SEDRENPA-606852 format. One record per residue (C-alpha): residue in one letter; residue number from 1; y, z, x. Coordinates in nm, 2 decimals, m for minus. Example, Ala and Ser with C-alpha at 12.3 -4.5 7.8 and 13.67 -1.06 7.14 Angstrom:
// residues 2
+--------+-----+--------+--------+--------+
! residu ! num !     yy !     zz !     xx !
+--------+-----+--------+--------+--------+
!      a !   1 !  m0.45 !   0.78 !   1.23 !
!      s !   2 !  m0.11 !   0.71 !   1.37 !
+--------+-----+--------+--------+--------+
***
This chain:
// residues 69
+--------+-----+--------+--------+--------+
! residu ! num !     yy !     zz !     xx !
+--------+-----+--------+--------+--------+
!      m !   1 !  m0.57 !  m0.62 !  m0.23 !
!      k !   2 !  m0.90 !  m0.59 !  m0.06 !
!      i !   3 !  m0.95 !  m0.40 !   0.27 !
!      d !   4 !  m1.04 !  m0.72 !   0.45 !
!      e !   5 !  m0.71 !  m0.88 !   0.35 !
!      i !   6 !  m0.53 !  m0.57 !   0.47 !
!      r !   7 !  m0.71 !  m0.56 !   0.81 !
!      g !   8 !  m0.63 !  m0.93 !   0.85 !
!      k !   9 !  m0.25 !  m0.88 !   0.84 !
!      d !  10 !  m0.03 !  m0.75 !   1.13 !
!      s !  11 !   0.14 !  m0.41 !   1.11 !
!      r !  12 !   0.48 !  m0.55 !   1.02 !
!      e !  13 !   0.34 !  m0.74 !   0.72 !
!      l !  14 !   0.16 !  m0.43 !   0.60 !
!      l !  15 !   0.48 !  m0.22 !   0.61 !
!      l !  16 !   0.65 !  m0.49 !   0.41 !
!      d !  17 !   0.37 !  m0.50 !   0.16 !
!      a !  18 !   0.37 !  m0.12 !   0.13 !
!      q !  19 !   0.74 !  m0.12 !   0.06 !
!      a !  20 !   0.71 !  m0.39 !  m0.20 !
!      l !  21 !   0.42 !  m0.20 !  m0.37 !
!      r !  22 !   0.63 !   0.13 !  m0.37 !
!      k !  23 !   0.91 !  m0.06 !  m0.54 !
!      e !  24 !   0.67 !  m0.20 !  m0.80 !
!      l !  25 !   0.53 !   0.15 !  m0.86 !
!      f !  26 !   0.88 !   0.28 !  m0.91 !
!      g !  27 !   0.95 !   0.01 !  m1.16 !
!      l !  28 !   0.64 !   0.08 !  m1.35 !
!      r !  29 !   0.72 !   0.45 !  m1.37 !
!      f !  30 !   1.07 !   0.37 !  m1.47 !
!      r !  31 !   0.96 !   0.13 !  m1.75 !
!      g !  32 !   0.69 !   0.39 !  m1.85 !
!      a !  33 !   0.96 !   0.64 !  m1.92 !
!      a !  34 !   1.17 !   0.40 !  m2.12 !
!      e !  35 !   0.89 !   0.21 !  m2.30 !
!      e !  36 !   0.52 !   0.17 !  m2.32 !
!      v !  37 !   0.35 !   0.01 !  m2.02 !
!      s !  38 !   0.07 !  m0.24 !  m2.11 !
!      h !  39 !  m0.12 !  m0.21 !  m1.78 !
!      t !  40 !  m0.16 !   0.16 !  m1.71 !
!      s !  41 !  m0.44 !   0.09 !  m1.47 !
!      r !  42 !  m0.20 !  m0.08 !  m1.24 !
!      y !  43 !  m0.06 !   0.26 !  m1.13 !
!      r !  44 !  m0.39 !   0.35 !  m0.99 !
!      t !  45 !  m0.44 !   0.01 !  m0.82 !
!      i !  46 !  m0.10 !   0.03 !  m0.65 !
!      r !  47 !  m0.15 !   0.38 !  m0.53 !
!      r !  48 !  m0.49 !   0.30 !  m0.38 !
!      t !  49 !  m0.36 !  m0.01 !  m0.21 !
!      i !  50 !  m0.08 !   0.18 !  m0.06 !
!      a !  51 !  m0.33 !   0.44 !   0.07 !
!      r !  52 !  m0.55 !   0.17 !   0.22 !
!      i !  53 !  m0.25 !   0.02 !   0.40 !
!      h !  54 !  m0.15 !   0.36 !   0.54 !
!      t !  55 !  m0.51 !   0.42 !   0.65 !
!      v !  56 !  m0.53 !   0.09 !   0.84 !
!      l !  57 !  m0.19 !   0.15 !   1.00 !
!      r !  58 !  m0.30 !   0.50 !   1.11 !
!      a !  59 !  m0.63 !   0.37 !   1.25 !
!      r !  60 !  m0.43 !   0.12 !   1.45 !
!      e !  61 !  m0.21 !   0.39 !   1.59 !
!      i !  62 !  m0.51 !   0.60 !   1.69 !
!      a !  63 !  m0.67 !   0.30 !   1.86 !
!      a !  64 !  m0.35 !   0.23 !   2.05 !
!      e !  65 !  m0.33 !   0.59 !   2.17 !
!      k !  66 !  m0.69 !   0.58 !   2.29 !
!      a !  67 !  m0.63 !   0.25 !   2.47 !
!      k !  68 !  m0.33 !   0.41 !   2.66 !
!      a !  69 !  m0.53 !   0.72 !   2.76 !
+--------+-----+--------+--------+--------+
***
């Protein structure tokens, strides 16, 4: 997921996306322990996408705090 796509979504959608990605990452790790995973680069992509989502959410929190002050 690109950063522009992430910024275009509202916070609730981002939280749901992050949750779904965490579940997918867990599934990949679980399958990786049991069998060989064909797309090992997917681990990295998921982790980075989750980090992007959390970065955008935090930036929104900071902007909201500044708006209140």
